[in-house]
VEXDREN-2710 file (C-alpha; in Angstrom, 1 decimal):
% VEXDREN-2710
k/r/px/py/pz
1/LEU/109.7/-92.4/20.2
2/LEU/113.3/-92.5/21.5
3/GLU/112.4/-90.4/24.6
4/TRP/109.1/-92.2/25.2
5/GLU/109.0/-94.4/28.3
6/ALA/107.1/-97.4/27.2
7/ASN/105.2/-99.1/30.0
8/GLU/103.4/-101.5/27.7
9/GLN/104.1/-103.9/24.9
10/PHE/102.4/-104.0/21.5
11/ASP/101.9/-106.8/19.1
12/TYR/103.5/-105.1/16.2
13/VAL/105.4/-101.8/15.7
14/PHE/105.4/-100.2/12.2
15/CYS/107.5/-97.3/10.9
16/SER/106.8/-96.1/7.3
17/GLY/108.7/-93.1/6.0
18/GLY/109.9/-92.1/9.4
19/LEU/113.6/-93.0/9.0
20/SER/114.8/-91.2/5.9
21/THR/115.1/-87.6/7.0
22/ARG/118.8/-86.5/6.8
23/LEU/119.9/-85.5/10.3
24/ASP/122.7/-83.3/11.6
25/SER/123.8/-86.3/13.6
26/ASP/124.6/-89.8/12.4
27/ASN/121.6/-91.4/10.6
28/TYR/123.0/-94.9/11.3
29/ASP/123.0/-94.2/15.1
30/PHE/119.5/-92.9/14.7
31/ILE/118.1/-95.9/12.8
32/GLY/119.9/-98.3/15.2
33/SER/118.3/-96.5/18.2
34/MET/114.9/-96.5/16.6
35/LEU/115.1/-100.2/15.7
36/ARG/116.2/-101.2/19.2
37/LYS/113.3/-99.1/20.8
38/MET/110.8/-100.6/18.4
39/TRP/112.1/-104.2/19.0
40/GLY/111.9/-103.6/22.7
41/VAL/108.2/-102.7/22.7
42/ALA/107.1/-105.2/20.0
43/GLY/105.8/-108.5/21.3
44/LEU/105.5/-110.2/17.9
45/GLY/107.4/-108.1/15.4
46/VAL/108.5/-104.9/13.7
47/ALA/108.0/-103.7/10.1
48/PHE/109.8/-100.7/8.6
49/ASN/110.9/-99.2/5.3
50/PHE/113.7/-96.9/4.2
51/LEU/115.4/-95.6/1.1
52/VAL/118.7/-97.1/-0.2
53/GLU/121.9/-95.7/-1.6
54/GLY/122.2/-95.6/-5.3
55/THR/118.8/-94.0/-5.9
56/VAL/118.7/-90.7/-7.7
57/VAL/118.8/-88.0/-5.0
58/LYS/116.1/-85.5/-5.6
59/ASP/116.0/-83.9/-2.2
60/PHE/119.1/-83.3/-0.1
61/ASN/117.0/-83.6/3.1
62/ILE/116.4/-87.3/2.4
63/PHE/118.9/-89.8/3.6
64/HIS/119.6/-93.0/1.7
65/TYR/121.0/-96.0/3.7
66/SER/123.2/-98.8/2.8
67/PHE/120.9/-101.9/2.7
68/ASP/123.8/-104.1/4.0
69/ARG/124.4/-101.9/7.0
70/VAL/120.8/-101.7/8.0
71/LEU/120.5/-105.5/7.6
72/ALA/123.6/-105.9/9.8
73/LEU/121.9/-103.7/12.5
74/CYS/118.8/-105.8/12.3
75/ARG/120.9/-109.0/12.9
76/GLN/122.6/-107.3/15.9
77/ILE/119.2/-106.3/17.4
78/THR/117.3/-109.6/16.9
79/LYS/120.3/-111.9/17.6
80/ASP/118.9/-115.3/18.3
81/GLU/115.5/-113.9/19.4
82/GLY/114.1/-113.3/16.0
83/ARG/113.9/-113.9/12.3
84/ILE/114.4/-111.3/9.5
85/PHE/112.5/-111.1/6.2
86/TYR/112.8/-108.5/3.6
87/ARG/111.7/-107.4/0.2
88/ILE/112.8/-104.6/-2.0
89/GLU/110.3/-102.8/-4.2
90/ASP/111.0/-99.7/-6.2
91/GLU/114.3/-99.2/-4.5
92/GLU/112.6/-99.1/-1.1
93/PRO/113.4/-102.1/1.2
94/GLN/110.8/-103.3/3.6
95/ILE/112.2/-105.3/6.5
96/TYR/110.1/-107.4/8.9
97/LEU/111.6/-108.6/12.2
98/TYR/109.6/-111.4/13.9
99/ARG/110.2/-112.8/17.4
100/ASN/111.0/-116.5/17.5
101/GLN/108.7/-116.9/20.5
102/GLN/105.4/-115.1/20.9
103/TYR/104.7/-113.3/24.1
104/SER/101.6/-114.1/26.0
105/LEU/98.9/-111.7/27.2
106/SER/97.1/-112.1/30.4
107/LYS/93.3/-112.3/30.2
108/THR/93.0/-108.7/31.5
109/ASP/95.2/-107.4/28.6
110/ARG/93.1/-109.0/25.8
END
């Protein structure tokens, strides 16, 4: 996704289970880049989930994020252009980013 040159925009972009692999590089740089890319191609919103710190680590290959740091990244990315909603279920936050203004499709795009 990070190397993909998006020439179109989508209503919603979803990412489930794709952000929790422990990387050799900085996981926070990775999730920040992914969220910026997803926000950039989303006309209406973005939804994603991840695992949080404090959960029992059963697999060293899984990365657990600080909820507060991820939420701060979301605030930086959406700025005044969006709203943030979240819920935490079974120690797995689900964050929803919505644009304040909807984009419009031309009749040929519908």
